[in-house]
C-alpha positions as CSV (number, residue, x, y, z in Angstrom):
1,M,155.6,100.4,102.5
2,P,154.6,103.6,100.6
3,D,157.2,105.4,98.4
4,L,158.4,108.2,100.6
5,E,159.7,111.4,99.0
6,L,162.8,112.3,101.0
7,R,163.5,115.8,99.5
8,P,160.9,117.7,101.5
9,L,162.0,115.9,104.7
10,L,165.7,116.6,104.1
11,H,164.8,120.2,103.3
12,L,163.1,120.6,106.7
13,V,165.9,118.9,108.6
14,L,168.5,121.1,107.0
15,H,166.4,124.2,107.9
16,L,166.8,123.0,111.5
17,L,170.4,121.7,111.6
18,V,172.3,124.2,109.4
19,P,171.5,127.3,111.5
20,I,172.4,125.4,114.7
21,A,175.7,124.3,113.1
22,V,176.5,127.8,111.9
23,A,175.7,129.2,115.3
24,R,178.0,126.7,117.0
25,L,180.9,127.4,114.7
26,A,180.6,131.2,114.3
27,W,179.4,132.2,117.8
28,P,180.4,129.3,120.2
29,A,180.0,131.4,123.3
30,Q,176.5,132.5,122.4
31,W,175.5,129.7,120.1
32,R,172.1,129.1,121.7
33,R,170.9,132.7,121.3
34,A,172.4,132.9,117.8
35,A,170.7,129.6,116.8
36,A,167.4,130.8,118.2
37,W,167.6,134.0,116.2
38,M,168.7,132.2,113.0
39,L,165.9,129.6,113.4
40,A,163.5,132.6,113.6
41,G,164.3,133.0,109.9
42,W,161.7,130.4,109.3
43,L,159.2,133.1,109.9
44,I,159.6,134.2,106.2
45,D,157.7,131.0,105.3
46,L,154.5,132.7,106.6
47,D,154.3,134.2,103.0
48,H,153.4,130.7,101.9
49,L,150.0,131.3,103.5
50,L,149.3,133.8,100.7
51,A,149.7,131.1,98.0
52,D,147.0,128.8,96.6
53,P,147.7,126.0,97.3
54,V,149.7,126.8,100.5
55,Y,152.0,123.9,99.9
56,A,153.0,122.7,96.4
57,P,155.8,120.1,96.5
58,G,157.0,121.0,93.0
59,R,157.0,124.8,93.4
60,C,160.2,126.8,93.9
61,S,159.8,129.4,96.7
62,L,162.4,131.7,95.3
63,G,160.8,134.5,93.2
64,F,157.3,133.1,93.9
65,H,156.6,134.1,97.5
66,P,156.9,137.8,98.4
67,L,159.5,137.2,101.2
68,H,161.5,135.0,98.8
69,T,162.2,137.7,96.2
70,L,165.4,139.6,95.3
71,P,164.4,142.8,97.1
72,A,163.6,140.9,100.3
73,I,166.9,138.9,100.0
74,G,168.8,142.2,99.7
75,L,167.2,143.4,102.9
76,Y,168.3,140.1,104.6
77,G,171.8,140.8,103.5
78,V,171.7,144.3,105.1
79,L,170.3,142.7,108.3
80,A,173.2,140.3,108.3
81,L,175.7,143.2,108.1
82,V,174.2,145.1,111.1
83,P,175.6,143.8,114.4
84,R,172.2,144.2,116.2
85,T,170.4,142.1,113.6
86,R,173.3,139.9,112.4
87,W,171.9,136.6,113.7
88,F,168.5,137.1,112.3
89,G,169.8,138.3,108.9
90,T,172.2,135.3,108.8
91,G,169.3,133.0,109.5
92,L,167.3,134.5,106.7
93,L,170.1,134.2,104.2
94,I,170.7,130.5,105.3
95,H,166.9,129.9,104.8
96,I,167.1,131.4,101.3
97,A,170.2,129.4,100.4
98,L,168.6,126.2,101.5
99,D,165.4,127.0,99.5
100,G,167.7,127.7,96.5
101,I,169.3,124.3,96.9
102,D,165.8,122.7,97.2
103,C,164.8,124.4,93.9
104,L,167.9,123.0,92.2
105,L,167.0,119.5,93.4
106,M,163.5,119.7,92.0
């Protein structure tokens, strides 16, 4: 059996489960809509397409990709404070936090 690197798999699973769990806890009456908007936070990974190579298992996304920089993260914080964009902003911040944890585990 090949040696399987679990960190990237765990990272992807957490990107799916954490927003759903937060939606269930924070907005139980609307958790499905909240979770969908928070999962849309994965869209910021489109900036990985600008990198060469697109996927580098040892590269920390934070500070490297344009949508993973401090100015972008500040914008995500503002989005999380505005009621109309709260779910999306929260999802983006969760995404960034999980990417930060992944960087620490490298």
